[in-house]
C-alpha positions in Angstrom: 226.8 -37.2 3.9 227.4 -40.9 3.5 224.5 -43.2 4.4 225.5 -46.6 5.7 223.1 -49.4 6.6 224.0 -52.4 8.7 224.1 -55.6 6.8 221.5 -58.3 7.2 222.6 -61.2 9.3 221.3 -64.7 8.6 221.7 -68.2 9.8 220.4 -71.5 8.3 220.2 -74.7 10.4 219.1 -78.2 9.5 218.3 -80.1 12.7 217.4 -83.6 13.8 213.9 -83.8 15.4 215.2 -83.6 18.9 214.0 -81.3 21.6 217.6 -80.6 22.6 218.1 -78.8 19.4 215.7 -76.1 20.5 218.4 -74.7 22.7 220.8 -74.5 19.8 218.4 -72.3 17.8 217.7 -70.2 20.9 221.5 -69.6 21.3 221.9 -68.6 17.6 218.9 -66.3 17.9 220.2 -64.8 21.1 223.7 -64.1 19.7 222.2 -62.4 16.6 219.9 -60.3 18.7 222.7 -59.2 21.1 225.2 -58.5 18.4 222.7 -56.1 16.7 221.4 -54.6 20.0 217.9 -55.8 19.7 216.1 -55.1 23.0 216.2 -57.8 25.8 212.4 -57.9 26.0 212.0 -58.4 22.3 214.6 -61.1 22.3 212.8 -62.9 25.1 209.4 -62.9 23.4 210.8 -63.8 20.0 212.7 -66.7 21.7 209.4 -67.9 23.3 207.7 -67.9 19.9 210.5 -69.8 18.3 210.6 -72.3 21.1 206.9 -73.0 20.5 207.4 -73.2 16.7 210.2 -75.7 17.1 208.5 -77.9 19.6 205.4 -78.1 17.3 207.6 -78.9 14.3 209.4 -81.7 16.2 206.4 -83.2 18.0 203.4 -82.6 15.8 205.0 -82.1 12.4 207.8 -84.7 12.4 206.3 -86.8 15.2 209.7 -87.2 16.8 211.0 -89.2 13.8 214.8 -89.5 13.7 214.6 -89.6 9.9 212.9 -86.2 9.6 214.6 -82.8 9.9 213.6 -79.4 10.9 214.9 -76.5 8.8 215.4 -73.2 10.6 216.3 -69.9 9.0 216.9 -66.8 11.0 217.2 -63.4 9.3 217.9 -60.2 11.1 217.7 -56.9 9.3 219.0 -54.4 11.9 216.4 -51.7 12.7 213.9 -53.3 10.4 212.8 -56.8 11.3 213.7 -60.2 12.6 212.3 -63.1 10.6 212.4 -66.8 11.5 211.3 -69.6 9.2 210.7 -73.1 10.7 209.9 -75.9 8.3 209.1 -79.5 9.1 208.8 -82.7 7.0 205.5 -83.8 8.4 202.1 -84.3 6.9 201.1 -80.7 6.9 199.1 -78.5 9.3 195.9 -76.5 9.2 196.2 -73.7 11.7 192.5 -73.0 11.5 191.8 -76.4 13.0 193.4 -75.4 16.3 190.8 -74.8 19.0 190.9 -71.4 20.7 192.7 -72.0 24.0 190.9 -69.0 25.6 187.5 -70.5 25.0 186.0 -71.7 28.3 185.7 -75.3 27.0 189.4 -75.3 26.2 190.9 -73.7 29.3 191.9 -77.0 30.9 193.3 -78.6 27.7 197.0 -79.3 27.8 197.5 -78.5 24.1 196.6 -75.8 21.6 198.4 -72.9 23.1 201.6 -72.8 21.0 200.0 -71.1 17.9 198.1 -68.7 20.2 201.4 -67.7 21.9 203.2 -67.2 18.6 200.5 -64.9 17.5 200.7 -62.9 20.7 204.5 -62.5 20.7 205.1 -61.9 17.0 203.9 -59.2 14.5 203.2 -61.7 11.8 202.7 -65.5 11.8 202.1 -67.2 8.5 201.6 -71.0 7.8 202.0 -72.5 4.4 202.8 -75.9 2.8 206.5 -76.5 2.6 208.1 -77.3 -0.8 209.1 -80.8 0.3 205.9 -81.5 2.2 205.2 -80.6 5.8 204.6 -77.1 7.1 206.5 -73.9 6.6 206.0 -71.3 9.4 207.2 -67.7 9.0 207.4 -65.6 12.1 208.2 -61.9 11.9 208.9 -59.2 14.5 209.2 -55.6 13.4 212.1 -53.8 15.0 211.5 -50.3 13.8 211.3 -47.9 16.8 212.2 -50.8 19.2 215.9 -50.3 19.4 216.0 -49.2 23.0 213.7 -51.6 24.8 
């Protein structure tokens, strides 16, 4: 019996700090998910987490600066995991400094929910300093036993 494993698919994008580019990344992610038959619900929630990550990188990391870029890497290992890395060129970020949006004192605040949502939608969320400054965010969604959602 010959064992064959589907090949990992990957995309790497370097984007201007413009909100319009979020849609481009969503489209790439969607195409990869559909081509490898990742469940619709999984695609939706991963897309929401990526949208939050990109909006944060553009607004808070790069402060909407036209001179700064957002690097995005999407890697899909069929049947195993979907991993997205978002890297900005900002001043860095301490995720522990984000107030809990579910605390009564923060319920009416208009910010602070993005990191919370990412942690709810993904299996792993990891922040680290980026090599060139800024913040590197790694999001991971496990796909094992999720093929038929």
